[in-house]
N, C-alpha and C positions, 0 to 999 in steps of 0.2 A: 486595499482589497484584502478580505478576510482569507484565511486558509480555506473555509469551507465554500466561499465563493469560488476560488480557484479550482477547487476539487469539482464542484458542480459545472462549471463552465467547460472544464476539461472533458467531463462526461457527456455534456450537451454536444460539445465539439465532436466527439468520438461518434455519438449516436447520428448526428447530421452527416458525418463523412460516411457512415455506413448506408444511410439512406441514400446519399448522392450516388452511390455505386449503382444504383437501379436507374438513374436518370443521366449521369454524365457518361460519355463515351469512354470505353474501356482503355484507349490508348492514353487518355489524361491521366488515368490512375496507375499506369504502368511505369510512370516516371521514378527515378531513383530517390528523389527527395520524399515523394509521397510514400513510397514504399518503406523507407527508413522511419519516417514518422509513424506510420501504421503498425510497423513492427515493434516499436518501442513505447508506444502510448498507453497499452495496457500495464506494462510494467511500472511506468512512471505514475499511473493512477493508483495502483495498488500501493506503490510505495508512500504516495502522498497519504492515502488512507490509513495505512499503518502509522505513519508519524503523527497524523492528527489524534488518532485514537489512543496511541501510547503517550504522547508528551503534551497533548493538548489540555490545558488547565482552564479554569473558568476565566472569562474576561481577556482571553488572548495570551495569558501568561503560559509559561512552559512549567510543567510539573514533572518531576522524576519521583517515581514511586515503585512498587512492586511490578507494575506493568513493564517498566523499562528493564528491570532485572529478568523478568520472563522473556521479554523480547532478546535480550543478550544471551539467555541460555538457549533459545531457539536458534539463534546465529551460530553458537558454538555447536549445536547438534547438527546443524546443516552443514558446517565445515567438516565434521566428523562423517558425513554421508549417512546420517540416520534416516531411516524411512520416515515420510511426511507424518504419519500418525504418531511415531516416537516423538517427532519435533513438537508436535501440538500438545502431547502429554507432559514432556519436560517443560515447556513454557508454562502451562497451566500449574503443574505442580510447584515449580520455582515461585510463581506468583502467589500460590495458595500457602505454601509454606511461610514465605516472608510475611504475608498478612496475618498468619495465624500467631507469628510472634510480635505482631503489632508494628511491623515495619511497612509503611506504604498503605 
C-alpha cells in the first residue's frame, strides 16, 4: 500500500468516525481506546502529510533536498519556542536560500 493510500484511508476513517458520532450512542464513543485514538489521529495525519510532502520523491523513492533542510530548521525554531509565523518564515527562508545556491 502506498503512502498516499494510507493517508487517504486515515482521512476517510477520520471522517467516518466523525459522522458516526451522530449515529452511534454517546456511551460507545466515551471509551478510553476511542478517546485515545481520536486524540492522536489528527497529529498522525498531519505528520504523515508532512513526511510525504517533504521526503516523497517520484516513484515512491525518498528524496532529501531543500525541503528537508527547511523542515529541520522549522523543528529547531519550534524547539526554541518561536511563534508559529516565525517558524514558517524560517523554514521557507532556509529552503529558498538553499535553492538559490543550487542545493535541492
